[in-house]
Biopython code that builds the backbone (N, CA, C, O; Angstrom):
import numpy as np
from Bio.PDB.StructureBuilder import StructureBuilder

atoms = [
    (1, "MET", "N", (44.549, -7.740, 10.730)),
    (1, "MET", "CA", (43.789, -7.820, 9.516)),
    (1, "MET", "C", (42.493, -8.608, 9.725)),
    (1, "MET", "O", (41.454, -8.251, 9.169)),
    (2, "GLN", "N", (42.550, -9.672, 10.518)),
    (2, "GLN", "CA", (41.363, -10.480, 10.752)),
    (2, "GLN", "C", (40.306, -9.679, 11.521)),
    (2, "GLN", "O", (39.113, -9.796, 11.240)),
    (3, "ASN", "N", (40.740, -8.875, 12.480)),
    (3, "ASN", "CA", (39.814, -8.021, 13.221)),
    (3, "ASN", "C", (39.144, -7.009, 12.294)),
    (3, "ASN", "O", (37.964, -6.695, 12.450)),
    (4, "GLU", "N", (39.900, -6.512, 11.343)),
    (4, "GLU", "CA", (39.358, -5.558, 10.374)),
    (4, "GLU", "C", (38.260, -6.216, 9.537)),
    (4, "GLU", "O", (37.213, -5.616, 9.294)),
    (5, "LEU", "N", (38.501, -7.426, 9.107)),
    (5, "LEU", "CA", (37.531, -8.151, 8.292)),
    (5, "LEU", "C", (36.275, -8.453, 9.108)),
    (5, "LEU", "O", (35.162, -8.330, 8.596)),
    (6, "ILE", "N", (36.439, -8.840, 10.354)),
    (6, "ILE", "CA", (35.288, -9.105, 11.231)),
    (6, "ILE", "C", (34.493, -7.829, 11.451)),
    (6, "ILE", "O", (33.263, -7.861, 11.452)),
    (7, "GLN", "N", (35.176, -6.713, 11.637)),
    (7, "GLN", "CA", (34.493, -5.428, 11.812)),
    (7, "GLN", "C", (33.705, -5.059, 10.563)),
    (7, "GLN", "O", (32.576, -4.579, 10.665)),
    (8, "GLN", "N", (34.282, -5.275, 9.392)),
    (8, "GLN", "CA", (33.589, -4.969, 8.141)),
    (8, "GLN", "C", (32.335, -5.839, 7.972)),
    (8, "GLN", "O", (31.290, -5.350, 7.542)),
    (9, "TRP", "N", (32.445, -7.111, 8.309)),
    (9, "TRP", "CA", (31.284, -8.007, 8.201)),
    (9, "TRP", "C", (30.197, -7.619, 9.203)),
    (9, "TRP", "O", (29.006, -7.717, 8.908)),
    (10, "THR", "N", (30.614, -7.184, 10.374)),
    (10, "THR", "CA", (29.652, -6.721, 11.378)),
    (10, "THR", "C", (28.894, -5.502, 10.864)),
    (10, "THR", "O", (27.674, -5.416, 11.003)),
    (11, "GLU", "N", (29.614, -4.574, 10.277)),
    (11, "GLU", "CA", (28.973, -3.386, 9.708)),
    (11, "GLU", "C", (28.043, -3.756, 8.557)),
    (11, "GLU", "O", (26.962, -3.181, 8.427)),
    (12, "LEU", "N", (28.446, -4.695, 7.734)),
    (12, "LEU", "CA", (27.614, -5.154, 6.626)),
    (12, "LEU", "C", (26.328, -5.796, 7.143)),
    (12, "LEU", "O", (25.252, -5.562, 6.593)),
    (13, "ASN", "N", (26.435, -6.590, 8.181)),
    (13, "ASN", "CA", (25.249, -7.222, 8.779)),
    (13, "ASN", "C", (24.312, -6.193, 9.396)),
    (13, "ASN", "O", (23.093, -6.317, 9.284)),
    (14, "LYS", "N", (24.874, -5.179, 10.048)),
    (14, "LYS", "CA", (24.045, -4.111, 10.620)),
    (14, "LYS", "C", (23.283, -3.384, 9.515)),
    (14, "LYS", "O", (22.093, -3.102, 9.652)),
    (15, "ALA", "N", (23.978, -3.085, 8.424)),
    (15, "ALA", "CA", (23.335, -2.393, 7.297)),
    (15, "ALA", "C", (22.233, -3.262, 6.694)),
    (15, "ALA", "O", (21.172, -2.758, 6.328)),
    (16, "ALA", "N", (22.483, -4.551, 6.594)),
    (16, "ALA", "CA", (21.469, -5.460, 6.041)),
    (16, "ALA", "C", (20.250, -5.527, 6.951)),
    (16, "ALA", "O", (19.120, -5.539, 6.463)),
    (17, "MET", "N", (20.456, -5.569, 8.247)),
    (17, "MET", "CA", (19.332, -5.607, 9.187)),
    (17, "MET", "C", (18.520, -4.317, 9.130)),
    (17, "MET", "O", (17.292, -4.349, 9.215)),
    (18, "GLU", "N", (19.199, -3.188, 8.988)),
    (18, "GLU", "CA", (18.504, -1.902, 8.860)),
    (18, "GLU", "C", (17.659, -1.883, 7.590)),
    (18, "GLU", "O", (16.526, -1.402, 7.591)),
    (19, "ALA", "N", (18.224, -2.411, 6.513)),
    (19, "ALA", "CA", (17.488, -2.454, 5.246)),
    (19, "ALA", "C", (16.243, -3.340, 5.370)),
    (19, "ALA", "O", (15.178, -2.992, 4.859)),
    (20, "ILE", "N", (16.377, -4.457, 6.033)),
    (20, "ILE", "CA", (15.233, -5.357, 6.231)),
    (20, "ILE", "C", (14.180, -4.690, 7.104)),
    (20, "ILE", "O", (12.983, -4.827, 6.852)),
    (21, "LYS", "N", (14.617, -3.980, 8.116)),
    (21, "LYS", "CA", (13.680, -3.259, 8.988)),
    (21, "LYS", "C", (12.924, -2.194, 8.198)),
    (21, "LYS", "O", (11.712, -2.050, 8.356)),
    (22, "GLU", "N", (13.624, -1.455, 7.359)),
    (22, "GLU", "CA", (12.977, -0.428, 6.531)),
    (22, "GLU", "C", (11.971, -1.059, 5.566)),
    (22, "GLU", "O", (10.882, -0.522, 5.366)),
    (23, "LEU", "N", (12.332, -2.188, 4.973)),
    (23, "LEU", "CA", (11.408, -2.878, 4.070)),
    (23, "LEU", "C", (10.159, -3.322, 4.816)),
    (23, "LEU", "O", (9.050, -3.214, 4.294)),
    (24, "GLY", "N", (10.335, -3.817, 6.024)),
    (24, "GLY", "CA", (9.194, -4.216, 6.848)),
    (24, "GLY", "C", (8.277, -3.039, 7.144)),
    (24, "GLY", "O", (7.054, -3.180, 7.128)),
    (25, "GLU", "N", (8.861, -1.886, 7.412)),
    (25, "GLU", "CA", (8.063, -0.682, 7.678)),
    (25, "GLU", "C", (7.296, -0.244, 6.429)),
    (25, "GLU", "O", (6.135, 0.154, 6.517)),
    (26, "ILE", "N", (7.946, -0.318, 5.275)),
    (26, "ILE", "CA", (7.265, 0.029, 4.022)),
    (26, "ILE", "C", (6.092, -0.916, 3.792)),
    (26, "ILE", "O", (4.996, -0.476, 3.444)),
    (27, "ASN", "N", (6.319, -2.207, 3.984)),
    (27, "ASN", "CA", (5.251, -3.198, 3.785)),
    (27, "ASN", "C", (4.112, -3.002, 4.780)),
    (27, "ASN", "O", (2.943, -3.071, 4.403)),
    (28, "THR", "N", (4.440, -2.762, 6.035)),
    (28, "THR", "CA", (3.407, -2.556, 7.054)),
    (28, "THR", "C", (2.563, -1.329, 6.722)),
    (28, "THR", "O", (1.336, -1.364, 6.815)),
    (29, "ASN", "N", (3.228, -0.250, 6.338)),
    (29, "ASN", "CA", (2.524, 0.970, 5.965)),
    (29, "ASN", "C", (1.619, 0.728, 4.753)),
    (29, "ASN", "O", (0.473, 1.178, 4.726)),
    (30, "ALA", "N", (2.134, 0.025, 3.769)),
    (30, "ALA", "CA", (1.345, -0.258, 2.559)),
    (30, "ALA", "C", (0.122, -1.108, 2.895)),
    (30, "ALA", "O", (-0.979, -0.822, 2.423)),
    (31, "MET", "N", (0.304, -2.137, 3.695)),
    (31, "MET", "CA", (-0.826, -3.008, 4.043)),
    (31, "MET", "C", (-1.872, -2.255, 4.870)),
    (31, "MET", "O", (-3.073, -2.467, 4.702)),
    (32, "THR", "N", (-1.416, -1.388, 5.750)),
    (32, "THR", "CA", (-2.346, -0.583, 6.549)),
    (32, "THR", "C", (-3.189, 0.308, 5.644)),
    (32, "THR", "O", (-4.410, 0.379, 5.787)),
    (33, "ARG", "N", (-2.524, 0.985, 4.714)),
    (33, "ARG", "CA", (-3.234, 1.883, 3.813)),
    (33, "ARG", "C", (-4.178, 1.118, 2.884)),
    (33, "ARG", "O", (-5.298, 1.567, 2.639)),
    (34, "LEU", "N", (-3.740, -0.028, 2.368)),
    (34, "LEU", "CA", (-4.599, -0.815, 1.473)),
    (34, "LEU", "C", (-5.774, -1.439, 2.230)),
    (34, "LEU", "O", (-6.871, -1.557, 1.685)),
    (35, "THR", "N", (-5.547, -1.831, 3.465)),
    (35, "THR", "CA", (-6.637, -2.362, 4.287)),
    (35, "THR", "C", (-7.685, -1.282, 4.530)),
    (35, "THR", "O", (-8.884, -1.559, 4.507)),
    (36, "GLN", "N", (-7.236, -0.060, 4.762)),
    (36, "GLN", "CA", (-8.175, 1.048, 4.941)),
    (36, "GLN", "C", (-9.007, 1.259, 3.686)),
    (36, "GLN", "O", (-10.209, 1.507, 3.774)),
    (37, "ARG", "N", (-8.385, 1.163, 2.529)),
    (37, "ARG", "CA", (-9.119, 1.313, 1.263)),
    (37, "ARG", "C", (-10.184, 0.210, 1.159)),
    (37, "ARG", "O", (-11.308, 0.473, 0.733)),
    (38, "GLN", "N", (-9.832, -1.011, 1.543)),
    (38, "GLN", "CA", (-10.789, -2.116, 1.500)),
    (38, "GLN", "C", (-11.944, -1.891, 2.470)),
    (38, "GLN", "O", (-13.103, -2.142, 2.137)),
    (39, "MET", "N", (-11.621, -1.420, 3.665)),
    (39, "MET", "CA", (-12.668, -1.153, 4.652)),
    (39, "MET", "C", (-13.605, -0.055, 4.160)),
    (39, "MET", "O", (-14.816, -0.123, 4.370)),
    (40, "ASP", "N", (-13.041, 0.953, 3.508)),
    (40, "ASP", "CA", (-13.872, 2.016, 2.940)),
    (40, "ASP", "C", (-14.797, 1.469, 1.862)),
    (40, "ASP", "O", (-15.948, 1.891, 1.754)),
    (41, "MET", "N", (-14.295, 0.532, 1.067)),
    (41, "MET", "CA", (-15.112, -0.054, 0.013)),
    (41, "MET", "C", (-16.262, -0.873, 0.609)),
    (41, "MET", "O", (-17.390, -0.796, 0.121)),
    (42, "VAL", "N", (-15.996, -1.634, 1.628)),
    (42, "VAL", "CA", (-17.056, -2.404, 2.286)),
    (42, "VAL", "C", (-18.111, -1.448, 2.855)),
    (42, "VAL", "O", (-19.310, -1.706, 2.754)),
    (43, "SER", "N", (-17.661, -0.359, 3.445)),
    (43, "SER", "CA", (-18.596, 0.638, 3.972)),
    (43, "SER", "C", (-19.466, 1.219, 2.871)),
    (43, "SER", "O", (-20.660, 1.445, 3.069)),
    (44, "LEU", "N", (-18.868, 1.460, 1.710)),
    (44, "LEU", "CA", (-19.644, 1.979, 0.582)),
    (44, "LEU", "C", (-20.752, 1.005, 0.171)),
    (44, "LEU", "O", (-21.886, 1.411, -0.082)),
    (45, "TYR", "N", (-20.414, -0.270, 0.108)),
    (45, "TYR", "CA", (-21.415, -1.270, -0.272)),
    (45, "TYR", "C", (-22.525, -1.371, 0.780)),
    (45, "TYR", "O", (-23.703, -1.488, 0.442)),
    (46, "MET", "N", (-22.141, -1.326, 2.031)),
    (46, "MET", "CA", (-23.155, -1.405, 3.090)),
    (46, "MET", "C", (-24.055, -0.174, 3.070)),
    (46, "MET", "O", (-25.271, -0.286, 3.225)),
    (47, "GLU", "N", (-23.458, 0.993, 2.880)),
    (47, "GLU", "CA", (-24.226, 2.230, 2.793)),
    (47, "GLU", "C", (-25.171, 2.181, 1.590)),
    (47, "GLU", "O", (-26.328, 2.591, 1.686)),
    (48, "GLY", "N", (-24.677, 1.682, 0.467)),
    (48, "GLY", "CA", (-25.505, 1.568, -0.732)),
    (48, "GLY", "C", (-26.673, 0.624, -0.530)),
    (48, "GLY", "O", (-27.783, 0.893, -0.991)),
    (49, "SER", "N", (-26.427, -0.481, 0.157)),
    (49, "SER", "CA", (-27.501, -1.446, 0.429)),
    (49, "SER", "C", (-28.568, -0.839, 1.329)),
    (49, "SER", "O", (-29.764, -1.028, 1.106)),
    (50, "ALA", "N", (-28.126, -0.110, 2.345)),
    (50, "ALA", "CA", (-29.086, 0.529, 3.254)),
    (50, "ALA", "C", (-29.929, 1.565, 2.514)),
    (50, "ALA", "O", (-31.137, 1.659, 2.730)),
    (51, "LYS", "N", (-29.289, 2.337, 1.645)),
    (51, "LYS", "CA", (-30.033, 3.336, 0.874)),
    (51, "LYS", "C", (-31.017, 2.675, -0.086)),
    (51, "LYS", "O", (-32.119, 3.178, -0.304)),
    (52, "GLN", "N", (-30.610, 1.552, -0.650)),
    (52, "GLN", "CA", (-31.497, 0.847, -1.575)),
    (52, "GLN", "C", (-32.723, 0.302, -0.841)),
    (52, "GLN", "O", (-33.841, 0.398, -1.346)),
    (53, "LEU", "N", (-32.520, -0.258, 0.327)),
    (53, "LEU", "CA", (-33.651, -0.763, 1.117)),
    (53, "LEU", "C", (-34.583, 0.380, 1.510)),
    (53, "LEU", "O", (-35.805, 0.238, 1.461)),
    (54, "GLU", "N", (-34.006, 1.498, 1.895)),
    (54, "GLU", "CA", (-34.809, 2.659, 2.264)),
    (54, "GLU", "C", (-35.623, 3.160, 1.066)),
    (54, "GLU", "O", (-36.805, 3.478, 1.199)),
    (55, "ALA", "N", (-34.980, 3.227, -0.098)),
    (55, "ALA", "CA", (-35.671, 3.701, -1.303)),
    (55, "ALA", "C", (-36.798, 2.756, -1.700)),
    (55, "ALA", "O", (-37.857, 3.201, -2.143)),
    (56, "MET", "N", (-36.573, 1.462, -1.544)),
    (56, "MET", "CA", (-37.617, 0.499, -1.893)),
    (56, "MET", "C", (-38.810, 0.624, -0.945)),
    (56, "MET", "O", (-39.960, 0.454, -1.350)),
    (57, "GLY", "N", (-38.521, 0.917, 0.303)),
    (57, "GLY", "CA", (-39.593, 1.080, 1.285)),
    (57, "GLY", "C", (-40.429, 2.321, 1.028)),
    (57, "GLY", "O", (-41.616, 2.356, 1.354)),
    (58, "GLN", "N", (-39.809, 3.340, 0.444)),
    (58, "GLN", "CA", (-40.512, 4.588, 0.188)),
    (58, "GLN", "C", (-41.132, 4.656, -1.206)),
    (58, "GLN", "O", (-41.889, 5.582, -1.499)),
    (59, "SER", "N", (-40.824, 3.699, -2.057)),
    (59, "SER", "CA", (-41.329, 3.719, -3.436)),
    (59, "SER", "C", (-42.811, 3.384, -3.486)),
    (59, "SER", "O", (-43.324, 2.576, -2.712)),
    (60, "LYS", "N", (-43.466, 4.030, -4.413)),
    (60, "LYS", "CA", (-44.895, 3.806, -4.592)),
    (60, "LYS", "C", (-45.185, 2.946, -5.816)),
    (60, "LYS", "O", (-46.312, 2.492, -6.013)),
    (61, "GLY", "N", (-44.170, 2.726, -6.630)),
    (61, "GLY", "CA", (-44.384, 1.926, -7.818)),
    (61, "GLY", "C", (-43.071, 1.479, -8.426)),
    (61, "GLY", "O", (-41.996, 1.807, -7.924)),
    (62, "VAL", "N", (-43.167, 0.730, -9.509)),
    (62, "VAL", "CA", (-41.989, 0.175, -10.177)),
    (62, "VAL", "C", (-41.087, 1.289, -10.710)),
    (62, "VAL", "O", (-39.864, 1.201, -10.611)),
    (63, "GLN", "N", (-41.680, 2.315, -11.265)),
    (63, "GLN", "CA", (-40.880, 3.418, -11.822)),
    (63, "GLN", "C", (-40.067, 4.115, -10.735)),
    (63, "GLN", "O", (-38.927, 4.510, -10.982)),
    (64, "ASP", "N", (-40.625, 4.271, -9.546)),
    (64, "ASP", "CA", (-39.886, 4.866, -8.426)),
    (64, "ASP", "C", (-38.682, 3.998, -8.050)),
    (64, "ASP", "O", (-37.601, 4.514, -7.764)),
    (65, "ILE", "N", (-38.877, 2.691, -8.052)),
    (65, "ILE", "CA", (-37.785, 1.762, -7.718)),
    (65, "ILE", "C", (-36.680, 1.860, -8.765)),
    (65, "ILE", "O", (-35.500, 1.916, -8.421)),
    (66, "ILE", "N", (-37.060, 1.881, -10.041)),
    (66, "ILE", "CA", (-36.070, 1.962, -11.122)),
    (66, "ILE", "C", (-35.292, 3.275, -11.032)),
    (66, "ILE", "O", (-34.069, 3.283, -11.172)),
    (67, "ASN", "N", (-35.991, 4.375, -10.800)),
    (67, "ASN", "CA", (-35.323, 5.672, -10.674)),
    (67, "ASN", "C", (-34.361, 5.700, -9.487)),
    (67, "ASN", "O", (-33.241, 6.200, -9.591)),
    (68, "ALA", "N", (-34.815, 5.158, -8.366)),
    (68, "ALA", "CA", (-33.971, 5.135, -7.161)),
    (68, "ALA", "C", (-32.738, 4.277, -7.388)),
    (68, "ALA", "O", (-31.632, 4.663, -7.009)),
    (69, "GLN", "N", (-32.921, 3.114, -8.006)),
    (69, "GLN", "CA", (-31.776, 2.230, -8.257)),
    (69, "GLN", "C", (-30.785, 2.876, -9.219)),
    (69, "GLN", "O", (-29.574, 2.757, -9.034)),
    (70, "SER", "N", (-31.284, 3.550, -10.232)),
    (70, "SER", "CA", (-30.386, 4.236, -11.178)),
    (70, "SER", "C", (-29.577, 5.315, -10.469)),
    (70, "SER", "O", (-28.368, 5.430, -10.666)),
    (71, "ARG", "N", (-30.251, 6.095, -9.650)),
    (71, "ARG", "CA", (-29.576, 7.165, -8.908)),
    (71, "ARG", "C", (-28.548, 6.589, -7.940)),
    (71, "ARG", "O", (-27.418, 7.071, -7.858)),
    (72, "LEU", "N", (-28.950, 5.560, -7.215)),
    (72, "LEU", "CA", (-28.035, 4.946, -6.240)),
    (72, "LEU", "C", (-26.850, 4.272, -6.932)),
    (72, "LEU", "O", (-25.727, 4.324, -6.430)),
    (73, "PHE", "N", (-27.095, 3.646, -8.071)),
    (73, "PHE", "CA", (-26.002, 3.007, -8.804)),
    (73, "PHE", "C", (-24.990, 4.051, -9.272)),
    (73, "PHE", "O", (-23.783, 3.841, -9.154)),
    (74, "ALA", "N", (-25.471, 5.164, -9.799)),
    (74, "ALA", "CA", (-24.566, 6.226, -10.249)),
    (74, "ALA", "C", (-23.751, 6.780, -9.081)),
    (74, "ALA", "O", (-22.553, 7.027, -9.214)),
    (75, "GLU", "N", (-24.399, 6.971, -7.954)),
    (75, "GLU", "CA", (-23.726, 7.479, -6.761)),
    (75, "GLU", "C", (-22.657, 6.494, -6.278)),
    (75, "GLU", "O", (-21.532, 6.887, -5.968)),
    (76, "LEU", "N", (-23.020, 5.220, -6.218)),
    (76, "LEU", "CA", (-22.076, 4.196, -5.774)),
    (76, "LEU", "C", (-20.902, 4.085, -6.739)),
    (76, "LEU", "O", (-19.752, 3.964, -6.316)),
    (77, "ASN", "N", (-21.191, 4.125, -8.021)),
    (77, "ASN", "CA", (-20.140, 4.027, -9.034)),
    (77, "ASN", "C", (-19.136, 5.168, -8.882)),
    (77, "ASN", "O", (-17.930, 4.945, -8.985)),
    (78, "GLU", "N", (-19.612, 6.367, -8.643)),
    (78, "GLU", "CA", (-18.730, 7.519, -8.461)),
    (78, "GLU", "C", (-17.836, 7.327, -7.234)),
    (78, "GLU", "O", (-16.637, 7.602, -7.285)),
    (79, "LYS", "N", (-18.418, 6.859, -6.144)),
    (79, "LYS", "CA", (-17.639, 6.638, -4.918)),
    (79, "LYS", "C", (-16.626, 5.509, -5.106)),
    (79, "LYS", "O", (-15.510, 5.592, -4.593)),
    (80, "LEU", "N", (-16.997, 4.471, -5.825)),
    (80, "LEU", "CA", (-16.072, 3.360, -6.071)),
    (80, "LEU", "C", (-14.907, 3.808, -6.959)),
    (80, "LEU", "O", (-13.769, 3.385, -6.752)),
    (81, "MET", "N", (-15.188, 4.653, -7.933)),
    (81, "MET", "CA", (-14.117, 5.160, -8.786)),
    (81, "MET", "C", (-13.137, 6.013, -7.969)),
    (81, "MET", "O", (-11.927, 5.946, -8.186)),
    (82, "GLU", "N", (-13.652, 6.802, -7.045)),
    (82, "GLU", "CA", (-12.778, 7.600, -6.180)),
    (82, "GLU", "C", (-11.928, 6.684, -5.298)),
    (82, "GLU", "O", (-10.741, 6.937, -5.093)),
    (83, "ASN", "N", (-12.535, 5.632, -4.785)),
    (83, "ASN", "CA", (-11.788, 4.670, -3.977)),
    (83, "ASN", "C", (-10.689, 4.018, -4.817)),
    (83, "ASN", "O", (-9.571, 3.831, -4.337)),
    (84, "ALA", "N", (-11.001, 3.673, -6.059)),
    (84, "ALA", "CA", (-10.006, 3.068, -6.948)),
    (84, "ALA", "C", (-8.861, 4.039, -7.213)),
    (84, "ALA", "O", (-7.700, 3.630, -7.240)),
    (85, "ARG", "N", (-9.171, 5.322, -7.409)),
    (85, "ARG", "CA", (-8.124, 6.329, -7.613)),
    (85, "ARG", "C", (-7.225, 6.424, -6.381)),
    (85, "ARG", "O", (-6.002, 6.495, -6.496)),
    (86, "GLN", "N", (-7.844, 6.425, -5.213)),
    (86, "GLN", "CA", (-7.057, 6.506, -3.978)),
    (86, "GLN", "C", (-6.191, 5.267, -3.794)),
    (86, "GLN", "O", (-5.055, 5.366, -3.329)),
    (87, "THR", "N", (-6.716, 4.108, -4.152)),
    (87, "THR", "CA", (-5.933, 2.868, -4.070)),
    (87, "THR", "C", (-4.746, 2.933, -5.017)),
    (87, "THR", "O", (-3.641, 2.524, -4.660)),
    (88, "LEU", "N", (-4.966, 3.439, -6.210)),
    (88, "LEU", "CA", (-3.875, 3.590, -7.169)),
    (88, "LEU", "C", (-2.818, 4.555, -6.637)),
    (88, "LEU", "O", (-1.622, 4.323, -6.816)),
    (89, "ASP", "N", (-3.246, 5.625, -5.993)),
    (89, "ASP", "CA", (-2.294, 6.563, -5.382)),
    (89, "ASP", "C", (-1.428, 5.854, -4.334)),
    (89, "ASP", "O", (-0.220, 6.076, -4.264)),
    (90, "VAL", "N", (-2.055, 5.006, -3.529)),
    (90, "VAL", "CA", (-1.309, 4.245, -2.518)),
    (90, "VAL", "C", (-0.263, 3.369, -3.208)),
    (90, "VAL", "O", (0.895, 3.334, -2.792)),
    (91, "LEU", "N", (-0.671, 2.669, -4.254)),
    (91, "LEU", "CA", (0.254, 1.773, -4.952)),
    (91, "LEU", "C", (1.400, 2.533, -5.613)),
    (91, "LEU", "O", (2.533, 2.054, -5.623)),
    (92, "VAL", "N", (1.118, 3.700, -6.158)),
    (92, "VAL", "CA", (2.181, 4.521, -6.754)),
    (92, "VAL", "C", (3.154, 4.989, -5.663)),
    (92, "VAL", "O", (4.368, 4.985, -5.866)),
    (93, "ASP", "N", (2.618, 5.388, -4.513)),
    (93, "ASP", "CA", (3.478, 5.795, -3.395)),
    (93, "ASP", "C", (4.370, 4.641, -2.943)),
    (93, "ASP", "O", (5.562, 4.826, -2.698)),
    (94, "VAL", "N", (3.786, 3.459, -2.836)),
    (94, "VAL", "CA", (4.552, 2.290, -2.392)),
    (94, "VAL", "C", (5.646, 1.966, -3.411)),
    (94, "VAL", "O", (6.767, 1.624, -3.036)),
    (95, "LYS", "N", (5.317, 2.073, -4.695)),
    (95, "LYS", "CA", (6.326, 1.827, -5.733)),
    (95, "LYS", "C", (7.495, 2.791, -5.562)),
    (95, "LYS", "O", (8.653, 2.384, -5.648)),
    (96, "GLY", "N", (7.199, 4.064, -5.320)),
    (96, "GLY", "CA", (8.254, 5.052, -5.108)),
    (96, "GLY", "C", (9.089, 4.741, -3.880)),
    (96, "GLY", "O", (10.315, 4.857, -3.906)),
    (97, "GLU", "N", (8.419, 4.345, -2.800)),
    (97, "GLU", "CA", (9.139, 4.008, -1.569)),
    (97, "GLU", "C", (10.040, 2.797, -1.782)),
    (97, "GLU", "O", (11.177, 2.771, -1.309)),
    (98, "LEU", "N", (9.531, 1.796, -2.493)),
    (98, "LEU", "CA", (10.343, 0.599, -2.750)),
    (98, "LEU", "C", (11.517, 0.908, -3.674)),
    (98, "LEU", "O", (12.612, 0.381, -3.475)),
    (99, "SER", "N", (11.307, 1.744, -4.668)),
    (99, "SER", "CA", (12.402, 2.124, -5.566)),
    (99, "SER", "C", (13.494, 2.857, -4.798)),
    (99, "SER", "O", (14.682, 2.589, -4.983)),
    (100, "ALA", "N", (13.085, 3.783, -3.933)),
    (100, "ALA", "CA", (14.060, 4.517, -3.117)),
    (100, "ALA", "C", (14.789, 3.566, -2.173)),
    (100, "ALA", "O", (15.991, 3.701, -1.944)),
    (101, "TRP", "N", (14.044, 2.598, -1.625)),
    (101, "TRP", "CA", (14.660, 1.625, -0.706)),
    (101, "TRP", "C", (15.698, 0.784, -1.434)),
    (101, "TRP", "O", (16.789, 0.556, -0.912)),
    (102, "VAL", "N", (15.365, 0.320, -2.638)),
    (102, "VAL", "CA", (16.311, -0.500, -3.405)),
    (102, "VAL", "C", (17.562, 0.309, -3.734)),
    (102, "VAL", "O", (18.681, -0.183, -3.587)),
    (103, "GLU", "N", (17.371, 1.538, -4.175)),
    (103, "GLU", "CA", (18.526, 2.372, -4.522)),
    (103, "GLU", "C", (19.406, 2.603, -3.299)),
    (103, "GLU", "O", (20.628, 2.477, -3.377)),
    (104, "LYS", "N", (18.793, 2.936, -2.182)),
    (104, "LYS", "CA", (19.551, 3.170, -0.951)),
    (104, "LYS", "C", (20.274, 1.892, -0.515)),
    (104, "LYS", "O", (21.431, 1.938, -0.097)),
    (105, "SER", "N", (19.585, 0.760, -0.617)),
    (105, "SER", "CA", (20.194, -0.518, -0.218)),
    (105, "SER", "C", (21.370, -0.882, -1.109)),
    (105, "SER", "O", (22.381, -1.395, -0.629)),
    (106, "MET", "N", (21.242, -0.618, -2.406)),
    (106, "MET", "CA", (22.344, -0.918, -3.322)),
    (106, "MET", "C", (23.557, -0.032, -3.014)),
    (106, "MET", "O", (24.693, -0.505, -3.038)),
    (107, "GLN", "N", (23.316, 1.243, -2.728)),
    (107, "GLN", "CA", (24.420, 2.140, -2.386)),
    (107, "GLN", "C", (25.084, 1.706, -1.084)),
    (107, "GLN", "O", (26.308, 1.706, -0.958)),
    (108, "SER", "N", (24.249, 1.339, -0.127)),
    (108, "SER", "CA", (24.780, 0.905, 1.159)),
    (108, "SER", "C", (25.586, -0.383, 1.012)),
    (108, "SER", "O", (26.658, -0.533, 1.598)),
    (109, "ALA", "N", (25.052, -1.305, 0.219)),
    (109, "ALA", "CA", (25.750, -2.580, 0.033)),
    (109, "ALA", "C", (27.089, -2.381, -0.664)),
    (109, "ALA", "O", (28.089, -2.993, -0.287)),
    (110, "SER", "N", (27.107, -1.523, -1.682)),
    (110, "SER", "CA", (28.369, -1.324, -2.405)),
    (110, "SER", "C", (29.399, -0.595, -1.552)),
    (110, "SER", "O", (30.598, -0.837, -1.690)),
    (111, "SER", "N", (28.949, 0.290, -0.679)),
    (111, "SER", "CA", (29.914, 1.003, 0.160)),
    (111, "SER", "C", (30.347, 0.183, 1.371)),
    (111, "SER", "O", (31.381, 0.472, 1.973)),
    (112, "ASN", "N", (29.569, -0.837, 1.735)),
    (112, "ASN", "CA", (29.898, -1.648, 2.905)),
    (112, "ASN", "C", (30.524, -2.988, 2.568)),
    (112, "ASN", "O", (30.772, -3.793, 3.466)),
    (113, "LEU", "N", (30.783, -3.244, 1.303)),
    (113, "LEU", "CA", (31.404, -4.517, 0.964)),
    (113, "LEU", "C", (32.779, -4.616, 1.614)),
    (113, "LEU", "O", (33.543, -3.651, 1.619)),
    (114, "PRO", "N", (33.085, -5.777, 2.156)),
    (114, "PRO", "CA", (34.394, -5.937, 2.801)),
    (114, "PRO", "C", (35.534, -5.731, 1.799)),
    (114, "PRO", "O", (35.469, -6.171, 0.651)),
    (115, "LYS", "N", (36.534, -5.076, 2.253)),
    (115, "LYS", "CA", (37.716, -4.839, 1.422)),
    (115, "LYS", "C", (38.695, -5.970, 1.688)),
    (115, "LYS", "O", (39.362, -6.003, 2.722)),
    (116, "VAL", "N", (38.771, -6.883, 0.754)),
    (116, "VAL", "CA", (39.681, -8.022, 0.892)),
    (116, "VAL", "C", (41.026, -7.609, 0.321)),
    (116, "VAL", "O", (41.131, -7.243, -0.850)),
    (117, "PRO", "N", (42.035, -7.669, 1.142)),
    (117, "PRO", "CA", (43.359, -7.275, 0.635)),
    (117, "PRO", "C", (43.872, -8.262, -0.407)),
    (117, "PRO", "O", (43.671, -9.472, -0.303)),
    (118, "THR", "N", (44.520, -7.724, -1.382)),
    (118, "THR", "CA", (45.096, -8.583, -2.420)),
    (118, "THR", "C", (46.531, -8.921, -2.043)),
    (118, "THR", "O", (47.264, -8.098, -1.495)),
    (119, "LYS", "N", (46.907, -10.151, -2.352)),
    (119, "LYS", "CA", (48.279, -10.589, -2.057)),
    (119, "LYS", "C", (49.184, -10.173, -3.195)),
    (119, "LYS", "O", (48.824, -10.284, -4.367)),
    (120, "LYS", "N", (50.334, -9.705, -2.846)),
    (120, "LYS", "CA", (51.316, -9.295, -3.868)),
    (120, "LYS", "C", (52.481, -10.212, -3.880)),
    (120, "LYS", "O", (53.406, -10.026, -4.671)),
]
sb = StructureBuilder()
sb.init_structure("model")
sb.init_model(0)
sb.init_chain("A")
sb.init_seg("    ")
for serial, (resi, resn, name, xyz) in enumerate(atoms, 1):
    if name == "N":
        sb.init_residue(resn, " ", resi, " ")
    sb.init_atom(name, np.array(xyz, "f"), 0.0, 1.0, " ", f" {name:<3s}", serial, name[0])
structure = sb.get_structure()
């Protein structure tokens, strides 16, 4: 009976380690994807700054500068909104992955609980 209990605890520990490993993979994947979104956003700002400097260099007057800035702001705003949508998609995916992980872990935990014999 003692060997049986030790075997059950060993299986429970293996299942727990697998669950922790899966959680680590979900977190690593999420951070990688969110970091990419951040890098894309920085690129957008740098690209916008370069375009603004170029437009200012080519402007012949104040009205040209105002028109260029309005156009560039609208363009940047559209790209930032797309980045925000993509970031939200990542977060929704991660939520789904975490929900599935919790459900799987709960099922695994309930099926791997040690069976303690009752005394009669």
